[in-house]
N, C-alpha and C positions, 0 to 999 in steps of 0.2 A: 793347171788345175789349182783351184783356190784351197788354201789350207786354213783350217779352223784354229782359232786361238783358244787353247784350253783354259787359260787364265780368265778370258772373257766369259766363257761358259760357266766357270766356277762363280764369278761375280754375279752373273744373272741368276744362277741357281740360289746363291746366298740372298740376293735381294728378294727373290720370290719367297724363300723360306721366311725371311723377316716380315715380308708383307703378310704372308699367311699367319704368322705368329701374332702380328698386331691385330689382324682381323679376328683371329681366334679369341684374343683377349677382349676385343670389343664385343664380340658376340657373347662371351662368357659373362662380361659385365652386364650386358643387356638382359641376359637370362636371370642374373642375380637381382637386378633392379625390378624386373617383372615379378619375380618370386616375392620380393619385399612388398611391392605394391599390391600383389594378390593377397598376401597374408594380412596386410593392413585393411584392405577392402573386406576381407572375410571377418576380421575383428569388428569393423564398423557395423556390419550387418548382423552381428551376433547380439546376444543379450548381455554382453559384458558391460560393466560400469564404465563411466567416462574415464576414471582414474586409471583403470587397467588398460583401456585402449590407448591412452596417451603414453602410458609407461611402455607398452609394446612398441609404439611408433618411435619413441626416443631410443629404446634399446636397439632397434634395427638401424637407426641412423648412426649411433655410436659404433656399432659393430661393423656395418658396411663401409662407412666412411673412415674407419680406423681412427677414431677420435678418442681423447681421454674422457671427455664429459659431454653431455648433451642436456638441454633443458627446454621446456615449453614455458613461456612467460605470457601471462594474461595482462592485457592493457586495461587499467582502471582509470578512465579519463577524468574522474572527479578528484583524483589525487595529483596535486601539482608536484609534490616531491616523491621521487621514486614511483612513477606511474606503472612500471612493469613489476608484477608480482609473480614469483615462481609458482607454477601450477604443478609441474612434474620435473624431476631431475634424475638423471641416470649417469653413473660413472663406470669407467672400465676398472674392473676389480684389480687389475695389475698395477694401477697407479693410485696410491693412497695419498690423495691431495684434498685440501679443503675445497668446498664448493666454489666454482668460479661464478662470477656474475658480471653483468654489464655495468660499467660506471656511468655517471651522468652524461659524459661526452658522447659515448657510444649510443646510449638510450636516446639522447637528444637528436643524434644524427638519424637514427631509424625513424623517429617521430617526424622529422622534417622531410626526409627523402622517401620514406615508404618503399624502399628498394632493397635488393639483396646487398649485403656487405661482405666482401671476401678479403681477408687480410692474412698474409702468410708471414709477415714480420712486423708485429704490432709495435715493437720498440722503436723501429725506425720510420713508422708511418707519420708524416708531418701533420696529418689532420687531427691526431689524438696525442696530446701531451700527457701521457699517463704517468710518467715518472716511475716511482716505486710504490704506487698506491695499491688499490684493491686488485689490479690486474697484473701485478708483478710476475705472476706465474703463468700468465697467458702469453704464448708465443704467436699462435695463429688462431683465427676464428672464422667461422662462416655463419652468418646470421641472415635469415630471410623473414619478411613480414608475413603474417597470416591475415589475409584479406577475405572478407565475406560480404557479399552484396555491396562492394565498393567501400566498405568500412574496415579499418584496421582494428583487429581484435586482439592481436598479440604477436609474439615472435617465436620462431623455432631456431635454436642456436646450437652449434657444436664447437668445442674448444680443443685446440692443440692436436693437430694431425700427427699421428705417431710416426709416419714415414717422412723422410727428408724432403720429399717433393712438394709437400704442402697441399692445401685444398685446390681442387681443379674446377673448371667450368662445368664438367660433368657432375661433380659433387653438388655444385650450386643448383644445377637443373633438377637433380633428384630431390634435393632438400626442398626446393620450391614446390614440387608436386606434392610432397608429403605435407608441407605447411598448408597448402590449399585444402587438403583433406582434413587436416587438424582443425582448421578454421571452421569448416562446415560441421564437424563433429561437435566442437565446443558450442557453436551457435545452436545446433539442434538440441544439445543437452540443456543449454540455458533456456530455450523456449519451452522444453518439456518441464523443467523445474519451475519455470514461471507459471505454466499451466497448472501444475500440481499445487503450487502455492495458492493460485487463484481459486481452484476448486476447494481447497482446504478452508480458505477464508470464507467462501460462499457457504460451505457447510456450517462453519461456526456462526456466521451471521444468521443463517436459517434457524439454527438452534437457539440463538439469542433472541430472535424475533418470536419464536414459539414460547420461550420462557417469559419474555416481556408481555406477550399476549395473555399469558396465564396470570400475570400480576394485575392486569386490569380487572375491574369488577365483572364477574360472570353473570350476576343477577342484578337487576336494577330495583332499588327499593320502591315499594308502592304503598306509601302511607295513605290512609283514607283522605280523600279530598285533594290529592296531589297527583300530578302527572310529571314524571321525571325521566330523563334520558341523557345519555352521554356517548361520545364517539371520538376516537383518535385515529388520524390518518398520518402515519409517519412518512417523511419525505424520502427516507432511505429504508434499507432493510430493517433497521431498528432506529428508534427515535429518542428524543430527550423530553417529550411531552408526556404527561400522564394525568389521569383523573381518578378519583376514588370516592367511594361512598362508605361511611362508617356508621353502623348502628350503635348508638351510645345509650346511656342510661335513660329510662323513662321514655318520653315522647320525642327525645332529641335525635336528630339525624345529622351526622357530620358529612360534609362533602368538601372536596378541594380540587383545584386544577393547577398543575405546576408546569414550569418550562425551565429546564436546566440549560446552562451554557454549552455550546458546542453541538455537534451532530454525530450520528453513527454510534458505534459501540461504546466509546468513552462516555458519551452523554447518557446512553442507556444504563450503564453501570452506576453513574451518579444518580440517575433517576431512581433506580432500585434502592439505593442507599437512602435517598430522601424519603421515599415512600415508607420504608421500614421505620425511619425515625418519626415521621408524622403519625403513623399508626400506633407506635409505642407510646407517644406522648398523649395522643387524643384519647386512646382507650383507658388511660389512667385517670381520666375525668378532669383534666386541666382545661382552663378557658382557652379560647383561640389565641389571645395574646401570650399567655404563659407557654402555650404549646409552641408557638413560633419563636419565642425568645430562646427556649431550650434547644429547639432544632437548629436555630441559627448558630448557636455556640458549637454544637456538635459538628455541623457542616464546616464551619470555619476551621476547627481544629483538625479535621480529617481530610481536607482537600488543599490543593495548591492555591495560591492567591488569585489566579485568573479564573478559578471555578466559582460559580455562584448559581443561584436559582431564584426565579420569581415564583410566587405562590399566592393564590387566593384560597383562604381557608375559612369555613363558616360552619355554624351549627344552626340547624332549623328546628325550632320547637313547633311540631305539627299540631299542637293543641292551642297554644297561644298565638300561633302563626307569626312568630318573630324570628328574624335572622340576626344572629350575633356573628360578626365577621371581622376579619383582619386581612389586609391586603399588603403583602410583602413585595412591593415593587412590580406587581403584575398589571397587565392591562385592566383598566377599570371595567368590571362587569356592568352590563346594562340592565336596569330594572325598568321594564315598560309597564306603566300603570294602565289598568283597564280603562280608566276615564280619560286617558291621554297624558302625554308627558313622559320623559325619560330621566331617570336618576342614575348617576355613575357612582359606584361604590368604591371610594378612594381611600378611606381611612386605613392606616396601617403603618408602613415604614419602608425601610430600605430592602433591597433584595437580600435573600438569605446568603450568608457566607461572606459578605463584604466586610463586616466588622465583627470582632469577637463578641461584643456585647452591644445591644441596641434596644432601647425601650419602644416597643410597638404599641400602637394605639388601636383600641377596639371600638366598634360602633355597632348600632343595631338599627334595623328597619322592619316595618311590618309588611306582610304580604296580604293584600286584599284579594277577594275573589276576582279571578280573571287576570291578575298580575302575572307577569312572566319575567324570570331572571335568566339572562343569557351570560354565561361565563365562557370566555374564549381565549385562545393563545394568539400570539402575534402572527403566527403562520396564516391565520384567517384574515385579519385586518390588513396585514402588510403584503399579501399576495399581489404581484404586479403583472401588468400586461406587457405587450410588446413596446409600448411607449413609456414603460417604467412608471405607470400610474398605479398607485396602491388602491386596493379594494376599499379600505377605509371602514371605520366604525359606523359612519352614517348609513352606509348601505346595509349593514347588519340590522340597524334599527328600522330602516325603511322596509326591509323584507318582512320583519316580524310584524310591523304595523299593517302590512298589506293583507294579512290573513290572521286576524285575531283568534279564529277558531281552530287553527292548526294545532295538532298535538305536539308534544315535545319532540318526539322522533321525527315527525314531518317537518318541523321547523328546522331541525339540524340538517336534514337532507336538502331543504330549500336553500339554506345558506351555502352549503358545500357545492351544490349545483351552480349557484350564482357565482361563486368564486371560480369554478371551472370555466364558466362562460366568459368571465372577466379576463382570466389568464389566456384564453383562446389558444390553447395548445402549448403555452410556455411551461417549461418544466417546473414542478413544485420545488421550491427552494427551502421550505421549512415545514416542520410538522404542523398539522392542523388539528386542534382539539376543541371540542365544544361540550358544555354541560348546560342543559336547559331544565329549569324547575318552574312549573306552572301550577298555580293554585286554581282549582276548578271552581 
């Protein structure tokens, strides 16, 4: 009869108990990990702010992995020195230590390899000669990259495992899962913030366009015997072109067309500044040259060196039918005579704001019945087609000559439509502004 070995039975029982203990700990750890991931997923889907979500993630990592500190670091690729900036940091309250951080060697390794880094004895790791620098208090660390859509966006790191066993492969696996969630949360927050910024900019530009539109003349002067019109088409939401009509003393009518350097909102602000200065000087009764000399000095003193403006300013005597004008670096307006021929109004000087003081020249010319004056910005004459061919001033004169009976408004529309046909769908690169004065 076979006899049983009591010692063998005890060993088998002990092995089974140990196996069940290990399995129980594994299951317990799995339950804890699932609870952490579920809590993080709930936080992500909540209305919590990004900072609170990342703080919760880091707290759970520090607590579950039994680390002294944890941090989320954002990668700022445009920074060559210290490209990783701490976005969130959590420390175990039982350890009063200064904040740990990655030194240049560790950060460089993560940038190069884009892979998890697990070190349980940093001082003896031959890859990193840290000495007694910033990481003297770091014994062990676990760092995983945050990858979103194939792009590395940051790091999730924990420092100093409190147990003697060090960080494990299971720790690395859990941290990698959380890092993946962190990367997506940060990317979503970044996109949401970018969208909010874009909407805010669009709202501001829309308001700026409304304000700028209100600065343009609401009513066109209609002195006896004259047909006058003006129009401005900005290339962006707001532009740097403007035109204006000013009712001066007696039978005089002031008008101008300006083009400030740059585009968009900065150009619009400079345009508003220029318009206010012109109105202030013109309404005080000064001549065109005196007006531009004073405006030039004001603009020079109140703007940076690269800012300037071209401007054509004139006064029309609607009784004597004389135009007194001064051209500050602007495209030469075209005066088409009823009897044929074209005159370019060039007298004046440099663009405004180039020099603090400059003597401008004034000239005058007569408007005979049927004569038409066309003032335009370079957005009209320099509009290009697919072959980079400019529309040119000659085409403006040809269009005007093709229909001598066209009204001022009709002539402006004819020119703008011709520019559109010339561009043939190519995007408008500059503001287009026109003023037409026709003596009937």
